[in-house]
ZAMARGU-4260 file (C-alpha; in steps of 0.2 Angstrom, whole numbers, plus 5000, padded with zeros to 4 digits):
<rodrens>
0) 5139/5024/5000 | 5120/5032/5004 | 5120/5049/5007 | 5123/5054/5024 | 5107/5060/5034
5) 5104/5068/5050 | 5096/5058/5060 | 5083/5069/5069 | 5072/5077/5057 | 5052/5084/5057
10) 5046/5067/5050 | 5043/5066/5070 | 5030/5075/5079 | 5033/5083/5096 | 5024/5070/5102
15) 5036/5056/5096 | 5048/5065/5103 | 5040/5065/5120 | 5036/5047/5119 | 5055/5045/5114
20) 5061/5051/5132 | 5051/5035/5139 | 5066/5023/5135 | 5080/5039/5133 | 5080/5033/5114
25) 5080/5048/5103 | 5065/5049/5093 | 5071/5043/5076 | 5088/5034/5080 | 5087/5014/5076
30) 5087/5009/5093 | 5093/4993/5087 | 5106/5000/5073 | 5114/4986/5063 | 5112/4972/5077
35) 5093/4973/5068 | 5098/4973/5053 | 5110/4960/5055 | 5099/4948/5069 | 5103/4930/5070
40) 5088/4921/5076 | 5083/4901/5073 | 5065/4897/5073 | 5056/4880/5075 | 5042/4877/5064
45) 5037/4859/5071 | 5030/4864/5085 | 5016/4852/5092 | 5000/4853/5091 | 4999/4855/5111
50) 5012/4871/5109 | 5004/4883/5124 | 5007/4902/5126 | 5000/4918/5123 | 5003/4929/5106
55) 4997/4947/5105 | 4994/4956/5089 | 4992/4974/5087 | 4981/4979/5071 | 4969/4995/5067
60) 4954/4999/5076 | 4939/4993/5067 | 4928/4980/5060 | 4938/4976/5045 | 4952/4972/5054
65) 4945/4965/5068 | 4936/4951/5054 | 4952/4946/5046 | 4963/4946/5062 | 4946/4936/5071
70) 4945/4924/5054 | 4965/4920/5056 | 4965/4917/5073 | 4950/4906/5072 | 4961/4894/5059
75) 4977/4896/5068 | 4967/4889/5084 | 4961/4876/5074 | 4981/4870/5073 | 4986/4877/5090
80) 4973/4875/5104 | 4983/4881/5118 | 4988/4898/5110 | 4979/4912/5115 | 4981/4925/5102
85) 4973/4943/5109 | 4971/4958/5099 | 4976/4976/5104 | 4971/4991/5094 | 4977/5008/5089
90) 4971/5022/5079 | 4978/5025/5062 | 4982/5042/5065 | 4993/5039/5079 | 4999/5023/5071
95) 5020/5030/5076 | 5016/5038/5094 | 5007/5022/5101 | 5020/5012/5091 | 5035/5021/5099
100) 5026/5022/5117 | 5023/5006/5119 | 5039/4998/5113 | 5050/5008/5122 | 5039/5003/5138
105) 5042/4986/5132 | 5021/4981/5129 | 5023/4980/5109 | 5012/4967/5103 | 5022/4952/5095
110) 5015/4956/5078 | 5012/4974/5071 | 4998/4978/5058 | 5007/4987/5044 | 5006/4995/5030
115) 5015/5001/5013 | 5019/5020/5022 | 5019/5014/5039 | 5030/5000/5039 | 5044/5014/5034
120) 5041/5018/5052 | 5047/5002/5059 | 5060/5000/5048 | 5069/5018/5054 | 5068/5014/5072
125) 5070/4997/5072 | 5054/4988/5080 | 5052/4978/5063 | 5062/4961/5064 | 5069/4958/5049
130) 5061/4943/5041 | 5074/4935/5027 | 5079/4922/5041 | 5059/4917/5044 | 5059/4916/5023
135) 5075/4904/5022 | 5071/4893/5037 | 5051/4892/5034 | 5057/4886/5015 | 5070/4876/5022
140) 5055/4866/5032 | 5046/4862/5020 | 5033/4875/5022 | 5033/4882/5005 | 5045/4885/4989
145) 5046/4904/4988 | 5049/4909/4972 | 5035/4897/4966 | 5023/4897/4979 | 5021/4917/4980
150) 5018/4929/4967 | 5029/4942/4958 | 5021/4957/4968 | 5021/4950/4985 | 5041/4948/4981
155) 5043/4967/4980 | 5034/4971/4994 | 5038/4974/5012 | 5058/4975/5009 | 5068/4990/5011
160) 5083/4990/5004 | 5084/4973/4997 | 5079/4967/5017 | 5061/4960/5022 | 5053/4967/5037
165) 5035/4963/5032 | 5023/4951/5025 | 5007/4957/5015 | 4992/4949/5017 | 4986/4951/5000
170) 4989/4962/4984 | 4983/4979/4983 | 4984/4986/4967 | 4979/5002/4960 | 4964/5000/4945
175) 4951/5009/4939 | 4934/5008/4943 | 4920/5015/4929 | 4902/5018/4931 | 4895/5007/4918
180) 4879/5018/4917 | 4885/5035/4917 | 4897/5030/4902 | 4883/5023/4893 | 4873/5037/4895
185) 4889/5047/4889 | 4888/5037/4874 | 4904/5030/4877 | 4908/5012/4869 | 4913/5002/4883
190) 4922/4989/4872 | 4937/4999/4872 | 4938/5000/4891 | 4950/4984/4894 | 4965/4977/4903
195) 4982/4986/4895 | 4971/5000/4889 | 4980/5016/4886 | 4980/5033/4896 | 4974/5042/4879
200) 4957/5030/4879 | 4954/5038/4897 | 4955/5055/4892 | 4944/5050/4874 | 4930/5043/4888
205) 4932/5058/4899 | 4929/5070/4885 | 4913/5063/4880 | 4907/5061/4900 | 4912/5080/4901
210) 4902/5084/4886 | 4886/5073/4894 | 4889/5083/4911 | 4889/5100/4903 | 4874/5099/4893
215) 4865/5094/4909 | 4870/5108/4917 | 4882/5098/4929 | 4895/5109/4927 | 4904/5104/4945
220) 4902/5086/4940 | 4921/5079/4934 | 4924/5063/4924 | 4940/5058/4934 | 4942/5053/4955
225) 4961/5055/4949 | 4968/5053/4965 | 4984/5061/4962 | 4986/5068/4980 | 4989/5046/4984
230) 5009/5041/4980 | 5002/5025/4971 | 4995/5037/4958 | 5007/5051/4960 | 5022/5042/4957
235) 5017/5032/4943 | 5014/5048/4933 | 5032/5053/4936 | 5037/5035/4932 | 5030/5033/4917
240) 5035/5051/4911 | 5052/5047/4913 | 5055/5054/4928 | 5064/5048/4944 | 5063/5058/4961
245) 5079/5050/4970 | 5094/5041/4965 | 5099/5026/4973 | 5112/5038/4984 | 5097/5047/4988
250) 5099/5062/4980 | 5085/5074/4970 | 5086/5068/4954 | 5069/5074/4946 | 5075/5087/4932
255) 5067/5103/4928 | 5062/5096/4911 | 5054/5082/4918 | 5044/5089/4930 | 5036/5102/4917
260) 5033/5084/4908 | 5021/5080/4925 | 5014/5098/4927 | 5009/5098/4908 | 5002/5080/4912
265) 4990/5086/4927 | 4985/5104/4919 | 4979/5093/4902 | 4966/5086/4914 | 4964/5103/4922
270) 4959/5113/4909 | 4951/5101/4900 | 4940/5100/4916 | 4942/5081/4918 | 4948/5083/4937
275) 4944/5099/4947 | 4957/5113/4949 | 4950/5117/4967 | 4937/5113/4978 | 4922/5117/4966
280) 4919/5094/4963 | 4903/5089/4969 | 4903/5073/4958 | 4910/5057/4965 | 4913/5038/4960
285) 4906/5034/4977 | 4889/5043/4976 | 4887/5037/4958 | 4889/5053/4951 | 4910/5053/4946
290) 4914/5042/4929 | 4931/5034/4934 | 4939/5031/4951 | 4957/5026/4955 | 4958/5016/4970
295) 4965/4999/4973 | 4948/4992/4985 | 4939/4977/4984 | 4925/4976/4973 | 4913/4971/4988
300) 4917/4989/4996 | 4907/4997/4981 | 4896/4981/4975 | 4887/4982/4991 | 4881/4999/4992
305) 4864/5003/4984 | 4869/5017/4976 | 4885/5007/4966 | 4876/4988/4966 | 4878/4983/4945
310) 4882/5000/4939 | 4901/4998/4936 | 4915/4987/4933 | 4934/4987/4934 | 4948/4988/4923
315) 4967/4989/4925 | 4976/5008/4928 | 4979/5014/4911 | 4994/5012/4902 | 5001/5031/4902
320) 5018/5026/4891 | 5015/5012/4882 | 5026/4998/4887 | 5038/5008/4897 | 5020/5015/4910
325) 5019/5012/4928 | 5005/5007/4939 | 5004/5010/4958 | 5004/4994/4970 | 5006/4990/4990
330) 5001/4981/5004 | 4992/4979/5020 | 5002/4967/5031 | 5011/4961/5048 | 5029/4963/5056
335) 5038/4954/5069 | 5043/4964/5085 | 5062/4966/5083 | 5062/4960/5103 | 5056/4943/5097
340) 5074/4939/5092 | 5078/4939/5110 | 5065/4927/5117 | 5065/4910/5105 | 5048/4902/5111
345) 5037/4918/5108 | 5047/4919/5089 | 5039/4901/5086 | 5024/4904/5090 | 5024/4920/5080
350) 5033/4912/5064 | 5019/4899/5067 | 5008/4911/5066 | 5014/4921/5052 | 5017/4904/5042
355) 5000/4901/5043 | 4994/4917/5036 | 5004/4912/5021 | 4997/4894/5018 | 4985/4891/5006
360) 4972/4887/5020 | 4977/4902/5029 | 4975/4914/5013 | 4957/4906/5009 | 4953/4909/5028
365) 4956/4929/5028 | 4946/4932/5012 | 4932/4919/5015 | 4928/4921/5034 | 4940/4937/5035
370) 4929/4943/5020 | 4947/4953/5013 | 4943/4950/4993 | 4959/4956/4988 | 4974/4944/4979
375) 4979/4932/4988 | 5000/4933/4990 | 4999/4916/4982 | 5001/4910/4964 | 4989/4894/4967
380) 4974/4907/4972 | 4975/4917/4957 | 4959/4922/4945 | 4964/4904/4936 | 4958/4897/4952
385) 4939/4894/4953 | 4937/4892/4970 | 4949/4906/4976 | 4940/4914/4990 | 4945/4931/4984
390) 4938/4933/4970 | 4924/4917/4966 | 4908/4928/4971 | 4913/4941/4957 | 4924/4932/4944
395) 4907/4929/4935 | 4901/4948/4933 | 4916/4958/4936 | 4934/4958/4929 | 4943/4952/4942
400) 4959/4949/4932 | 4960/4969/4932 | 4969/4967/4949 | 4981/4957/4942 | 4984/4960/4925
405) 5001/4968/4920 | 5013/4964/4935 | 5030/4971/4924 | 5020/4988/4924 | 5017/4986/4945
410) 5028/4998/4956 | 5028/5003/4975 | 5035/5019/4981 | 5054/5012/4978 | 5060/5028/4976
415) 5060/5028/4997 | 5074/5013/4996 | 5089/5027/4989 | 5086/5039/5007 | 5087/5034/5024
420) 5066/5027/5029 | 5066/5039/5042 | 5061/5053/5028 | 5049/5041/5021 | 5034/5052/5027
425) 5039/5068/5022 | 5047/5063/5008 | 5029/5054/5001 | 5020/5071/5007 | 5032/5083/4996
430) 5029/5070/4982 | 5009/5070/4983 | 5009/5089/4986 | 5020/5091/4969 | 5009/5080/4958
435) 4992/5080/4969 | 4989/5100/4971 | 5006/5113/4964 | 5005/5104/4946 | 4986/5108/4947
440) 4985/5125/4955 | 5004/5132/4956 | 5011/5125/4940 | 5022/5140/4938 | 5032/5138/4954
445) 5026/5118/4958 | 5045/5111/4952 | 5055/5122/4963 | 5043/5121/4976 | 5043/5104/4978
450) 5063/5103/4975 | 5064/5115/4991 | 5053/5105/5001 | 5065/5088/4997 | 5079/5098/5003
455) 5070/5105/5018 | 5067/5086/5022 | 5085/5079/5021 | 5092/5097/5029 | 5080/5098/5043
460) 5082/5096/5061 | 5072/5096/5078
</rodrens>
């Protein structure tokens, strides 16, 4: 039995509370309740090519997302030319309020863009339709063999409490980017930087880079852009050191002893001046003045920049604690509007679109014309397939296997599964503050602050 949480929390801003009044549904309350979780629906995957209709999708308003969606729409329309797919747009920083307002006004798109953290908002409010039946029925229709056609990372993404609510379009794994020019100048042996390398090896490399910076008078340069204020780095650190944040009942269980190990881990990097203690840093990997970066972005994001072109490579996230290590992963993808369960024709079209995204052709289209050069969700488009669009441009020059290395180590922010998803945003923020801020600047009270913040999230109401 999960811990009982109050329905209204500080997760929702005042703007959301006001928006909630539009549909007379209190902010934070799942308007579908158990009906959404247990929704029954049937999908007809045998749609004729002459099928006509309209489908709407809502995505972030930027060129990258437009390019990806345009590629998907073009491929889908080759199969179903009479289905008009229309894109709606939102700003990431107003994601929650936009989705809330449009859902309650009954104008929300059939398919919604989401990612590792935003989808908790969809789940907690009943905006996303559970997709287990979609997966089961698509498999029964012969569209794929789930456990064979999709990789292990995919099978663990887009789920909450064992129920799938979103389909990832790619696998976002945290890896380590490194500047070969800086490391060579610092006297680092690049042969030690290989998939499966250890955290100790990273620290040894940082030591040489630190000495190189100091020798050149670059005292405000730092070797590692660690991104420890990001849950995809912060949480794996805690887990690798043997810590747990919440148990399966949603109770805070990080002990003071384990918290101190995390603090000491971070403080070591601060004291060695591998990461900054404040705002003194003037270097960055992006500007070609930083040596290492933890990120999940694609190679072309940096290879297309004049300052970095041909100067870097990638490697797996370093193992902090041998075989007991963890590394971060996440996703961006799409969810069904839960109201589709009441419109069979519209659900059929949406399901056909999602099935296309998951197909070999759809994945190739997303990575090719769509330019999404991150690992495919499909096992037949791995690094062993030289024709896989997501990596074929870079596989001869870069260590693309870094993205797919070590499935056994990869973890999402699964501690949220022990709590009501309405608390996800504040819990993630508390975790990031603990590792990325308090452990850096206020180590003496970092643990108590973290504990207090989590309890405040659980007990606050608006």
